[in-house]
PQR file of N, CA, C, O and H, with PARSE charges and radii, in Angstrom:
ATOM      1  N   MET A   1      -7.529   5.811   1.889 -0.4000 1.5000
ATOM      2  CA  MET A   1      -9.133   4.855   1.263 -0.0000 2.0000
ATOM      3  C   MET A   1      -9.969   6.239   1.612  0.5500 1.7000
ATOM      4  O   MET A   1      -9.867   7.103   2.482 -0.5500 1.4000
ATOM      5  N   ASN A   2     -10.833   6.011   0.506 -0.4000 1.5000
ATOM      6  CA  ASN A   2     -12.374   6.810   1.553 -0.0000 2.0000
ATOM      7  C   ASN A   2     -12.984   5.680   1.958  0.5500 1.7000
ATOM      8  O   ASN A   2     -12.688   4.486   1.960 -0.5500 1.4000
ATOM      9  H   ASN A   2     -10.915   5.309  -0.202  0.4000 1.0000
ATOM     10  N   GLU A   3     -14.066   6.443   2.360 -0.4000 1.5000
ATOM     11  CA  GLU A   3     -15.567   5.526   3.138 -0.0000 2.0000
ATOM     12  C   GLU A   3     -16.285   5.068   1.792  0.5500 1.7000
ATOM     13  O   GLU A   3     -17.259   5.532   2.386 -0.5500 1.4000
ATOM     14  H   GLU A   3     -14.307   7.414   2.358  0.4000 1.0000
ATOM     15  N   PHE A   4     -16.803   4.585   0.483 -0.4000 1.5000
ATOM     16  CA  PHE A   4     -16.748   4.488  -0.133 -0.0000 2.0000
ATOM     17  C   PHE A   4     -15.660   2.886  -1.277  0.5500 1.7000
ATOM     18  O   PHE A   4     -16.180   1.980  -1.928 -0.5500 1.4000
ATOM     19  H   PHE A   4     -16.012   4.208   0.001  0.4000 1.0000
ATOM     20  N   GLU A   5     -14.725   3.061  -1.149 -0.4000 1.5000
ATOM     21  CA  GLU A   5     -13.507   2.232  -1.330 -0.0000 2.0000
ATOM     22  C   GLU A   5     -13.853   1.058   0.042  0.5500 1.7000
ATOM     23  O   GLU A   5     -14.260  -0.077  -0.204 -0.5500 1.4000
ATOM     24  H   GLU A   5     -14.303   3.797  -0.620  0.4000 1.0000
ATOM     25  N   ARG A   6     -13.625   1.530   1.396 -0.4000 1.5000
ATOM     26  CA  ARG A   6     -13.945   1.547   2.299 -0.0000 2.0000
ATOM     27  C   ARG A   6     -15.030  -0.119   2.128  0.5500 1.7000
ATOM     28  O   ARG A   6     -14.695  -1.296   2.259 -0.5500 1.4000
ATOM     29  H   ARG A   6     -13.294   2.452   1.595  0.4000 1.0000
ATOM     30  N   GLN A   7     -15.854   0.274   1.922 -0.4000 1.5000
ATOM     31  CA  GLN A   7     -17.119  -0.339   1.872 -0.0000 2.0000
ATOM     32  C   GLN A   7     -17.366  -1.384   1.436  0.5500 1.7000
ATOM     33  O   GLN A   7     -17.982  -2.370   1.842 -0.5500 1.4000
ATOM     34  H   GLN A   7     -16.125   1.231   1.816  0.4000 1.0000
ATOM     35  N   VAL A   8     -16.376  -0.887  -0.219 -0.4000 1.5000
ATOM     36  CA  VAL A   8     -16.332  -1.481  -0.977 -0.0000 2.0000
ATOM     37  C   VAL A   8     -15.850  -3.341  -0.678  0.5500 1.7000
ATOM     38  O   VAL A   8     -16.315  -4.480  -0.632 -0.5500 1.4000
ATOM     39  H   VAL A   8     -15.876  -0.086  -0.548  0.4000 1.0000
ATOM     40  N   TYR A   9     -14.540  -2.512  -0.537 -0.4000 1.5000
ATOM     41  CA  TYR A   9     -13.541  -3.391   0.189 -0.0000 2.0000
ATOM     42  C   TYR A   9     -13.779  -4.895   1.394  0.5500 1.7000
ATOM     43  O   TYR A   9     -13.440  -6.078   1.394 -0.5500 1.4000
ATOM     44  H   TYR A   9     -14.162  -1.587  -0.575  0.4000 1.0000
ATOM     45  N   GLU A  10     -14.567  -3.952   2.330 -0.4000 1.5000
ATOM     46  CA  GLU A  10     -15.549  -5.312   3.113 -0.0000 2.0000
ATOM     47  C   GLU A  10     -15.910  -5.618   2.735  0.5500 1.7000
ATOM     48  O   GLU A  10     -15.978  -6.819   2.994 -0.5500 1.4000
ATOM     49  H   GLU A  10     -14.843  -2.991   2.331  0.4000 1.0000
ATOM     50  N   ASP A  11     -16.719  -5.140   1.555 -0.4000 1.5000
ATOM     51  CA  ASP A  11     -17.948  -6.677   0.988 -0.0000 2.0000
ATOM     52  C   ASP A  11     -16.908  -7.006   0.254  0.5500 1.7000
ATOM     53  O   ASP A  11     -16.746  -5.937  -0.335 -0.5500 1.4000
ATOM     54  H   ASP A  11     -16.664  -4.164   1.345  0.4000 1.0000
ATOM     55  N   MET A  12     -16.430  -7.412   0.024 -0.4000 1.5000
ATOM     56  CA  MET A  12     -15.460  -8.368  -1.152 -0.0000 2.0000
ATOM     57  C   MET A  12     -15.162  -9.766  -0.069  0.5500 1.7000
ATOM     58  O   MET A  12     -15.054  -9.789   1.157 -0.5500 1.4000
ATOM     59  H   MET A  12     -16.561  -8.280   0.503  0.4000 1.0000
ATOM     60  N   LYS A  13     -15.101 -10.648  -0.877 -0.4000 1.5000
ATOM     61  CA  LYS A  13     -15.380 -11.757  -0.274 -0.0000 2.0000
ATOM     62  C   LYS A  13     -13.819 -11.686   0.421  0.5500 1.7000
ATOM     63  O   LYS A  13     -13.116 -10.883  -0.192 -0.5500 1.4000
ATOM     64  H   LYS A  13     -15.188 -10.630  -1.873  0.4000 1.0000
ATOM     65  N   SER A  14     -13.285 -12.192   1.294 -0.4000 1.5000
ATOM     66  CA  SER A  14     -11.933 -12.439   2.046 -0.0000 2.0000
ATOM     67  C   SER A  14     -11.159 -12.924   0.856  0.5500 1.7000
ATOM     68  O   SER A  14     -10.384 -12.025   0.530 -0.5500 1.4000
ATOM     69  H   SER A  14     -13.855 -12.845   1.792  0.4000 1.0000
ATOM     70  N   THR A  15     -11.064 -13.777   0.215 -0.4000 1.5000
ATOM     71  CA  THR A  15     -10.847 -14.980  -0.572 -0.0000 2.0000
ATOM     72  C   THR A  15     -10.236 -13.995  -2.000  0.5500 1.7000
ATOM     73  O   THR A  15      -9.162 -14.260  -2.540 -0.5500 1.4000
ATOM     74  H   THR A  15     -11.693 -14.507   0.480  0.4000 1.0000
ATOM     75  N   ASP A  16     -11.523 -12.373  -2.639 -0.4000 1.5000
ATOM     76  CA  ASP A  16     -11.470 -11.936  -3.599 -0.0000 2.0000
ATOM     77  C   ASP A  16     -10.272 -10.251  -2.691  0.5500 1.7000
ATOM     78  O   ASP A  16      -9.576  -9.405  -3.252 -0.5500 1.4000
ATOM     79  H   ASP A  16     -12.395 -12.158  -2.199  0.4000 1.0000
ATOM     80  N   ARG A  17     -10.429 -10.363  -1.932 -0.4000 1.5000
ATOM     81  CA  ARG A  17      -9.365  -9.010  -1.183 -0.0000 2.0000
ATOM     82  C   ARG A  17      -7.349  -9.778  -0.892  0.5500 1.7000
ATOM     83  O   ARG A  17      -6.307  -9.147  -0.711 -0.5500 1.4000
ATOM     84  H   ARG A  17     -10.995 -11.050  -1.477  0.4000 1.0000
ATOM     85  N   ILE A  18      -7.610 -11.427  -0.981 -0.4000 1.5000
ATOM     86  CA  ILE A  18      -6.675 -11.893  -0.975 -0.0000 2.0000
ATOM     87  C   ILE A  18      -6.337 -11.538  -2.231  0.5500 1.7000
ATOM     88  O   ILE A  18      -5.553 -10.607  -2.052 -0.5500 1.4000
ATOM     89  H   ILE A  18      -8.456 -11.940  -1.128  0.4000 1.0000
ATOM     90  N   LEU A  19      -6.462 -11.734  -3.571 -0.4000 1.5000
ATOM     91  CA  LEU A  19      -6.154 -11.615  -4.447 -0.0000 2.0000
ATOM     92  C   LEU A  19      -6.083 -10.123  -5.183  0.5500 1.7000
ATOM     93  O   LEU A  19      -5.344  -9.863  -6.133 -0.5500 1.4000
ATOM     94  H   LEU A  19      -7.099 -12.491  -3.716  0.4000 1.0000
ATOM     95  N   LEU A  20      -6.867  -9.338  -4.641 -0.4000 1.5000
ATOM     96  CA  LEU A  20      -6.605  -8.010  -5.472 -0.0000 2.0000
ATOM     97  C   LEU A  20      -5.277  -7.769  -4.574  0.5500 1.7000
ATOM     98  O   LEU A  20      -4.303  -7.379  -5.218 -0.5500 1.4000
ATOM     99  H   LEU A  20      -7.467  -9.549  -3.869  0.4000 1.0000
ATOM    100  N   TRP A  21      -5.098  -7.942  -3.190 -0.4000 1.5000
ATOM    101  CA  TRP A  21      -4.007  -7.303  -2.591 -0.0000 2.0000
ATOM    102  C   TRP A  21      -2.617  -8.393  -2.856  0.5500 1.7000
ATOM    103  O   TRP A  21      -1.691  -8.307  -2.049 -0.5500 1.4000
ATOM    104  H   TRP A  21      -5.889  -8.258  -2.666  0.4000 1.0000
ATOM    105  N   MET A  22      -2.535  -9.220  -3.794 -0.4000 1.5000
ATOM    106  CA  MET A  22      -1.417 -10.108  -4.589 -0.0000 2.0000
ATOM    107  C   MET A  22      -1.582  -9.199  -5.748  0.5500 1.7000
ATOM    108  O   MET A  22      -0.581  -8.714  -6.276 -0.5500 1.4000
ATOM    109  H   MET A  22      -3.287  -9.290  -4.450  0.4000 1.0000
ATOM    110  N   ALA A  23      -2.826  -8.922  -6.200 -0.4000 1.5000
ATOM    111  CA  ALA A  23      -2.117  -8.597  -7.495 -0.0000 2.0000
ATOM    112  C   ALA A  23      -1.589  -6.676  -7.430  0.5500 1.7000
ATOM    113  O   ALA A  23      -1.060  -6.112  -8.388 -0.5500 1.4000
ATOM    114  H   ALA A  23      -3.639  -9.315  -5.770  0.4000 1.0000
ATOM    115  N   LYS A  24      -1.795  -6.228  -6.554 -0.4000 1.5000
ATOM    116  CA  LYS A  24      -0.977  -5.310  -6.023 -0.0000 2.0000
ATOM    117  C   LYS A  24      -0.052  -5.007  -5.519  0.5500 1.7000
ATOM    118  O   LYS A  24       0.292  -3.846  -5.297 -0.5500 1.4000
ATOM    119  H   LYS A  24      -2.225  -6.686  -5.775  0.4000 1.0000
ATOM    120  N   CYS A  25       0.718  -6.306  -5.154 -0.4000 1.5000
ATOM    121  CA  CYS A  25       1.612  -6.421  -4.820 -0.0000 2.0000
ATOM    122  C   CYS A  25       3.026  -6.322  -5.615  0.5500 1.7000
ATOM    123  O   CYS A  25       4.021  -5.613  -5.464 -0.5500 1.4000
ATOM    124  H   CYS A  25       0.439  -7.248  -5.335  0.4000 1.0000
ATOM    125  N   ILE A  26       2.602  -7.549  -6.706 -0.4000 1.5000
ATOM    126  CA  ILE A  26       2.650  -8.210  -7.780 -0.0000 2.0000
ATOM    127  C   ILE A  26       3.578  -6.738  -8.496  0.5500 1.7000
ATOM    128  O   ILE A  26       4.759  -6.777  -8.840 -0.5500 1.4000
ATOM    129  H   ILE A  26       1.794  -8.125  -6.829  0.4000 1.0000
ATOM    130  N   GLU A  27       2.847  -5.764  -8.564 -0.4000 1.5000
ATOM    131  CA  GLU A  27       2.633  -4.394  -9.670 -0.0000 2.0000
ATOM    132  C   GLU A  27       3.870  -4.148  -8.884  0.5500 1.7000
ATOM    133  O   GLU A  27       4.843  -4.847  -9.166 -0.5500 1.4000
ATOM    134  H   GLU A  27       1.888  -5.732  -8.285  0.4000 1.0000
ATOM    135  N   LEU A  28       3.991  -3.188  -7.864 -0.4000 1.5000
ATOM    136  CA  LEU A  28       4.872  -2.716  -7.109 -0.0000 2.0000
ATOM    137  C   LEU A  28       6.125  -2.852  -6.733  0.5500 1.7000
ATOM    138  O   LEU A  28       7.021  -2.115  -6.321 -0.5500 1.4000
ATOM    139  H   LEU A  28       3.200  -2.621  -7.635  0.4000 1.0000
ATOM    140  N   PHE A  29       5.881  -4.714  -7.133 -0.4000 1.5000
ATOM    141  CA  PHE A  29       7.439  -5.904  -7.011 -0.0000 2.0000
ATOM    142  C   PHE A  29       8.457  -5.475  -8.345  0.5500 1.7000
ATOM    143  O   PHE A  29       9.676  -5.550  -8.501 -0.5500 1.4000
ATOM    144  H   PHE A  29       5.153  -5.313  -7.469  0.4000 1.0000
ATOM    145  N   GLU A  30       7.333  -4.991  -9.224 -0.4000 1.5000
ATOM    146  CA  GLU A  30       7.805  -5.721 -10.876 -0.0000 2.0000
ATOM    147  C   GLU A  30       8.175  -3.547 -11.096  0.5500 1.7000
ATOM    148  O   GLU A  30       8.850  -2.944 -11.931 -0.5500 1.4000
ATOM    149  H   GLU A  30       6.343  -4.931  -9.098  0.4000 1.0000
ATOM    150  N   PHE A  31       7.616  -3.208 -10.297 -0.4000 1.5000
ATOM    151  CA  PHE A  31       8.074  -1.219 -10.488 -0.0000 2.0000
ATOM    152  C   PHE A  31       8.678  -0.985  -9.686  0.5500 1.7000
ATOM    153  O   PHE A  31       8.847   0.233  -9.753 -0.5500 1.4000
ATOM    154  H   PHE A  31       7.068  -3.698  -9.619  0.4000 1.0000
ATOM    155  N   SER A  32       9.571  -1.658  -8.241 -0.4000 1.5000
ATOM    156  CA  SER A  32      10.185  -1.773  -8.310 -0.0000 2.0000
ATOM    157  C   SER A  32      12.105  -2.015  -8.697  0.5500 1.7000
ATOM    158  O   SER A  32      13.145  -1.530  -8.251 -0.5500 1.4000
ATOM    159  H   SER A  32       9.434  -2.647  -8.187  0.4000 1.0000
ATOM    160  N   ASP A  33      11.761  -2.986  -9.707 -0.4000 1.5000
ATOM    161  CA  ASP A  33      13.003  -2.800 -10.073 -0.0000 2.0000
ATOM    162  C   ASP A  33      13.531  -1.403 -11.356  0.5500 1.7000
ATOM    163  O   ASP A  33      14.483  -1.506 -12.129 -0.5500 1.4000
ATOM    164  H   ASP A  33      10.917  -3.380 -10.069  0.4000 1.0000
ATOM    165  N   ILE A  34      12.729  -0.373 -11.257 -0.4000 1.5000
ATOM    166  CA  ILE A  34      13.631   0.541 -11.660 -0.0000 2.0000
ATOM    167  C   ILE A  34      13.297   1.355 -10.715  0.5500 1.7000
ATOM    168  O   ILE A  34      12.747   2.241 -11.369 -0.5500 1.4000
ATOM    169  H   ILE A  34      11.956  -0.289 -10.629  0.4000 1.0000
ATOM    170  N   LEU A  35      13.234   1.736  -9.435 -0.4000 1.5000
ATOM    171  CA  LEU A  35      13.521   2.281  -8.091 -0.0000 2.0000
ATOM    172  C   LEU A  35      15.044   2.663  -7.819  0.5500 1.7000
ATOM    173  O   LEU A  35      15.944   1.823  -7.783 -0.5500 1.4000
ATOM    174  H   LEU A  35      13.681   1.017  -8.903  0.4000 1.0000
ATOM    175  N   THR A  36      15.242   4.158  -7.617 -0.4000 1.5000
ATOM    176  CA  THR A  36      16.946   4.270  -7.851 -0.0000 2.0000
ATOM    177  C   THR A  36      16.694   4.002  -6.077  0.5500 1.7000
ATOM    178  O   THR A  36      15.740   3.394  -5.592 -0.5500 1.4000
ATOM    179  H   THR A  36      14.511   4.840  -7.646  0.4000 1.0000
ATOM    180  N   LYS A  37      18.211   4.850  -5.069 -0.4000 1.5000
ATOM    181  CA  LYS A  37      18.280   4.372  -3.391 -0.0000 2.0000
ATOM    182  C   LYS A  37      17.732   6.529  -3.517  0.5500 1.7000
ATOM    183  O   LYS A  37      17.091   7.245  -2.748 -0.5500 1.4000
ATOM    184  H   LYS A  37      18.986   5.344  -5.463  0.4000 1.0000
ATOM    185  N   GLU A  38      18.417   6.803  -4.871 -0.4000 1.5000
ATOM    186  CA  GLU A  38      17.131   8.211  -3.719 -0.0000 2.0000
ATOM    187  C   GLU A  38      15.915   8.217  -4.043  0.5500 1.7000
ATOM    188  O   GLU A  38      15.353   9.221  -3.606 -0.5500 1.4000
ATOM    189  H   GLU A  38      18.937   6.221  -5.496  0.4000 1.0000
ATOM    190  N   ASP A  39      15.205   7.491  -4.659 -0.4000 1.5000
ATOM    191  CA  ASP A  39      13.997   6.731  -4.444 -0.0000 2.0000
ATOM    192  C   ASP A  39      13.134   6.459  -3.215  0.5500 1.7000
ATOM    193  O   ASP A  39      12.110   6.883  -2.679 -0.5500 1.4000
ATOM    194  H   ASP A  39      15.661   6.675  -5.014  0.4000 1.0000
ATOM    195  N   ILE A  40      14.647   4.976  -2.945 -0.4000 1.5000
ATOM    196  CA  ILE A  40      14.274   4.368  -2.249 -0.0000 2.0000
ATOM    197  C   ILE A  40      14.606   5.470  -0.276  0.5500 1.7000
ATOM    198  O   ILE A  40      14.209   5.042   0.808 -0.5500 1.4000
ATOM    199  H   ILE A  40      15.479   4.632  -3.381  0.4000 1.0000
ATOM    200  N   LYS A  41      15.039   6.211  -0.393 -0.4000 1.5000
ATOM    201  CA  LYS A  41      15.707   7.026   0.161 -0.0000 2.0000
ATOM    202  C   LYS A  41      14.392   8.223   0.567  0.5500 1.7000
ATOM    203  O   LYS A  41      13.879   8.280   1.684 -0.5500 1.4000
ATOM    204  H   LYS A  41      15.361   6.559  -1.273  0.4000 1.0000
ATOM    205  N   GLY A  42      14.038   9.058  -0.519 -0.4000 1.5000
ATOM    206  CA  GLY A  42      12.566   9.977  -0.527 -0.0000 2.0000
ATOM    207  C   GLY A  42      11.030   8.171   0.435  0.5500 1.7000
ATOM    208  O   GLY A  42      10.068   8.299   1.193 -0.5500 1.4000
ATOM    209  H   GLY A  42      14.456   9.011  -1.427  0.4000 1.0000
ATOM    210  N   ILE A  43      11.495   7.223  -0.041 -0.4000 1.5000
ATOM    211  CA  ILE A  43       9.998   6.216   0.004 -0.0000 2.0000
ATOM    212  C   ILE A  43      10.189   6.483   2.079  0.5500 1.7000
ATOM    213  O   ILE A  43       9.400   6.979   2.884 -0.5500 1.4000
ATOM    214  H   ILE A  43      12.276   7.119  -0.656  0.4000 1.0000
ATOM    215  N   VAL A  44      11.545   5.898   2.265 -0.4000 1.5000
ATOM    216  CA  VAL A  44      11.474   6.165   3.534 -0.0000 2.0000
ATOM    217  C   VAL A  44      11.048   7.118   4.572  0.5500 1.7000
ATOM    218  O   VAL A  44      10.567   6.822   5.666 -0.5500 1.4000
ATOM    219  H   VAL A  44      12.186   5.495   1.611  0.4000 1.0000
ATOM    220  N   LYS A  45      11.331   8.566   3.999 -0.4000 1.5000
ATOM    221  CA  LYS A  45      11.761   9.727   5.035 -0.0000 2.0000
ATOM    222  C   LYS A  45       9.843  10.249   4.897  0.5500 1.7000
ATOM    223  O   LYS A  45       9.220  10.924   5.717 -0.5500 1.4000
ATOM    224  H   LYS A  45      11.721   8.806   3.110  0.4000 1.0000
ATOM    225  N   VAL A  46       9.261   9.582   3.442 -0.4000 1.5000
ATOM    226  CA  VAL A  46       7.596   9.532   3.777 -0.0000 2.0000
ATOM    227  C   VAL A  46       6.849   8.458   4.523  0.5500 1.7000
ATOM    228  O   VAL A  46       5.698   8.600   4.937 -0.5500 1.4000
ATOM    229  H   VAL A  46       9.766   9.034   2.776  0.4000 1.0000
ATOM    230  N   LEU A  47       7.680   7.226   4.686 -0.4000 1.5000
ATOM    231  CA  LEU A  47       7.211   6.427   6.022 -0.0000 2.0000
ATOM    232  C   LEU A  47       7.249   6.909   7.383  0.5500 1.7000
ATOM    233  O   LEU A  47       6.402   6.779   8.267 -0.5500 1.4000
ATOM    234  H   LEU A  47       8.615   7.110   4.351  0.4000 1.0000
ATOM    235  N   GLN A  48       8.443   7.523   7.408 -0.4000 1.5000
ATOM    236  CA  GLN A  48       8.761   8.200   8.858 -0.0000 2.0000
ATOM    237  C   GLN A  48       8.293   9.192   8.884  0.5500 1.7000
ATOM    238  O   GLN A  48       8.241   9.503  10.074 -0.5500 1.4000
ATOM    239  H   GLN A  48       9.131   7.628   6.690  0.4000 1.0000
ATOM    240  N   ALA A  49       7.641  10.406   7.944 -0.4000 1.5000
ATOM    241  CA  ALA A  49       6.665  11.014   8.516 -0.0000 2.0000
ATOM    242  C   ALA A  49       5.427  10.763   8.569  0.5500 1.7000
ATOM    243  O   ALA A  49       4.641  11.692   8.755 -0.5500 1.4000
ATOM    244  H   ALA A  49       7.683  10.153   6.978  0.4000 1.0000
ATOM    245  N   HIS A  50       5.016   9.570   8.430 -0.4000 1.5000
ATOM    246  CA  HIS A  50       3.798   9.232   8.031 -0.0000 2.0000
ATOM    247  C   HIS A  50       3.507   9.184   9.336  0.5500 1.7000
ATOM    248  O   HIS A  50       2.683   9.917   9.884 -0.5500 1.4000
ATOM    249  H   HIS A  50       5.655   8.815   8.278  0.4000 1.0000
ATOM    250  N   GLU A  51       4.465   7.941  10.117 -0.4000 1.5000
ATOM    251  CA  GLU A  51       4.692   7.355  11.195 -0.0000 2.0000
ATOM    252  C   GLU A  51       4.293   8.217  12.220  0.5500 1.7000
ATOM    253  O   GLU A  51       3.287   8.147  12.925 -0.5500 1.4000
ATOM    254  H   GLU A  51       5.134   7.346   9.672  0.4000 1.0000
ATOM    255  N   LYS A  52       5.288   9.121  12.221 -0.4000 1.5000
ATOM    256  CA  LYS A  52       5.650  11.007  13.043 -0.0000 2.0000
ATOM    257  C   LYS A  52       4.156  11.694  13.555  0.5500 1.7000
ATOM    258  O   LYS A  52       3.686  12.297  14.520 -0.5500 1.4000
ATOM    259  H   LYS A  52       6.106   9.178  11.648  0.4000 1.0000
ATOM    260  N   GLU A  53       3.872  11.321  12.608 -0.4000 1.5000
ATOM    261  CA  GLU A  53       1.304  11.662  12.798 -0.0000 2.0000
ATOM    262  C   GLU A  53       0.769  11.151  13.489  0.5500 1.7000
ATOM    263  O   GLU A  53      -0.125  11.695  14.136 -0.5500 1.4000
ATOM    264  H   GLU A  53       4.253  10.831  11.824  0.4000 1.0000
ATOM    265  N   GLY A  54       1.124   9.816  13.641 -0.4000 1.5000
ATOM    266  CA  GLY A  54       0.538   8.878  14.534 -0.0000 2.0000
ATOM    267  C   GLY A  54      -0.295   7.922  13.895  0.5500 1.7000
ATOM    268  O   GLY A  54      -1.206   7.455  14.577 -0.5500 1.4000
ATOM    269  H   GLY A  54       1.850   9.373  13.115  0.4000 1.0000
ATOM    270  N   VAL A  55      -0.120   7.400  12.305 -0.4000 1.5000
ATOM    271  CA  VAL A  55      -0.797   7.122  11.637 -0.0000 2.0000
ATOM    272  C   VAL A  55      -0.434   5.570  12.147  0.5500 1.7000
ATOM    273  O   VAL A  55       0.729   5.374  12.501 -0.5500 1.4000
ATOM    274  H   VAL A  55       0.621   7.779  11.751  0.4000 1.0000
ATOM    275  N   GLN A  56      -1.384   4.460  12.199 -0.4000 1.5000
ATOM    276  CA  GLN A  56      -0.992   3.264  12.397 -0.0000 2.0000
ATOM    277  C   GLN A  56      -2.578   2.503  12.288  0.5500 1.7000
ATOM    278  O   GLN A  56      -3.753   2.674  12.611 -0.5500 1.4000
ATOM    279  H   GLN A  56      -2.329   4.619  11.912  0.4000 1.0000
ATOM    280  N   HIS A  57      -1.810   1.702  11.697 -0.4000 1.5000
ATOM    281  CA  HIS A  57      -2.721   0.475  10.336 -0.0000 2.0000
ATOM    282  C   HIS A  57      -3.296  -0.499  11.875  0.5500 1.7000
ATOM    283  O   HIS A  57      -2.723  -0.564  12.963 -0.5500 1.4000
ATOM    284  H   HIS A  57      -0.856   1.563  11.434  0.4000 1.0000
ATOM    285  N   GLU A  58      -4.555  -1.135  11.459 -0.4000 1.5000
ATOM    286  CA  GLU A  58      -5.094  -1.827  12.542 -0.0000 2.0000
ATOM    287  C   GLU A  58      -4.988  -3.265  11.672  0.5500 1.7000
ATOM    288  O   GLU A  58      -5.361  -4.323  12.180 -0.5500 1.4000
ATOM    289  H   GLU A  58      -5.020  -1.082  10.575  0.4000 1.0000
TER
END
């Protein structure tokens, strides 16, 4: 997320951020129906590489 996006999200009301998060989750959930085992293994590899870089969410 770039600084502009971060500022836009920080300026939103909490309820708006929650609704946006829920909408994105629903979209990902619906998309996940078409993922294959190979896709999921690839996602796991990306997440593991991301963790090795020491990136953590607060």
